[in-house]
N, C-alpha and C positions, 0 to 999 in steps of 0.2 A: 504495500498501499504506500510506505513512504517512499519508494522507486516512483512508484506511477508520478505521484506529486511533484518528485523532483523533477522527473523529465515533462512534466506540463509547466514547472517553471521554469524548464531550461529554453524549450519550446517559445513559452509568450517572451523571454528574454532576448531570444535572436530575434522574434518579430517586433520587438519593441524595446531597444537597448535601455537599463535601467537610468533614470535620472541619479544623479548623487548629491546625496545632503552635503554639501561641500564643506560646511562647518565642521561635521561629524565624520567624513571621509567614507558614509555608510550609503550605498546604494537603496532607495528606494524599490520594494517590491513593484515589479510591473502590476499595473492597473491601478498604482496610488500616483496622488499629486499631493504638493505642498501645498496646505493653505497657504493662501498670499500674505496675510499680513501674522502669520502665528509665530513666526521664527522670533528669537529674544536670544539675544548674545550679549556676554559681558565677560572681561577679562580683569580676574581679582587677582591679587600678591599670589592665594593659594593655587589656582589654576583658572580653567576655563567655566562659565555654567553656560548651558545652550539647551535651549527648549524648542520645539517644533513640532507640530501637527500635522499629521498627512491623513489625506481619506480614500477612500477604495471601494471595491466592492466584491473584493475574497472574503472567504470564510476566515473569523479569525483564528481558528484552529492552524489552518494551514498558511495563515500569517506568521505565525508563531514559529510554528514548524522553519518557516522559512528565514527565520533569522537565526533561528537554534543552529543550524546548518552553516548560516552564510557568516557569523560575528566570527567564529576563532579563524575564519583565514583570512581576518582582517587584524587579528591580533588581541581580540577582546578574549577574555577567559570568563566563562560563566560562573556567579557567586555560590557556592553549594550553600543552603540552609536559608541565605537571603532571597534569592529566586521563590522560595516555596512562602516565605512569607509576604510577598506582594501580591499571591493569589493565582490561580490558575491561568490567567493571560497576562503573566507580566514575567518580564525576563530581565534579572540583575547581572552584570558582565564588569569586570575591571579590566583596562589597560593602562600600562603605564601607573601615573598617580590620578588615574580618572575612574570615575563610577559612572556606568549606561544604564540607565532604567527607560524600559519599552513596554508600555503597556497598550495591550490590543484589546478595545472595544467595541461590541456590534450594538448598532441603532439599528432598530425595526420599524420604527413608525417616526416620522410619517412617510421615509422612504428607506429600504434596506442600505445601508453604508458601513462600513467599518472604520474605526478611527485607531493612528497608532500616533501613540505619545511617545517622543524620544525626550529623554531628560541625560542630560550631563553634567555632573558636579565634580570637583574635586575629592578625593579621596579625605 
């Protein structure tokens, strides 16, 4: 089943190259777009603070699976324990001195869409 999901994502990526969340160096899953005014970026002495919201039509579990497979190839390592604390559709990962929290929410009314909230904070 997971192989089929990966194959489908690879086909979608070939047809529609992923957009890059430039401040995060993380590609958006095919079918998602960044919400225009959602990006917040701060540089602090402790590190970057970045928040971005993206919307699309993918199922939230497929979306979470996509990022669970993608993030390790970009240097992000899942934080065991903390990911479970933030809920079934949340993922927390560490890269260097930064923590990424990715939350996936499905909204069914008034029209079906999936939201991905990306948040990066200093460790």
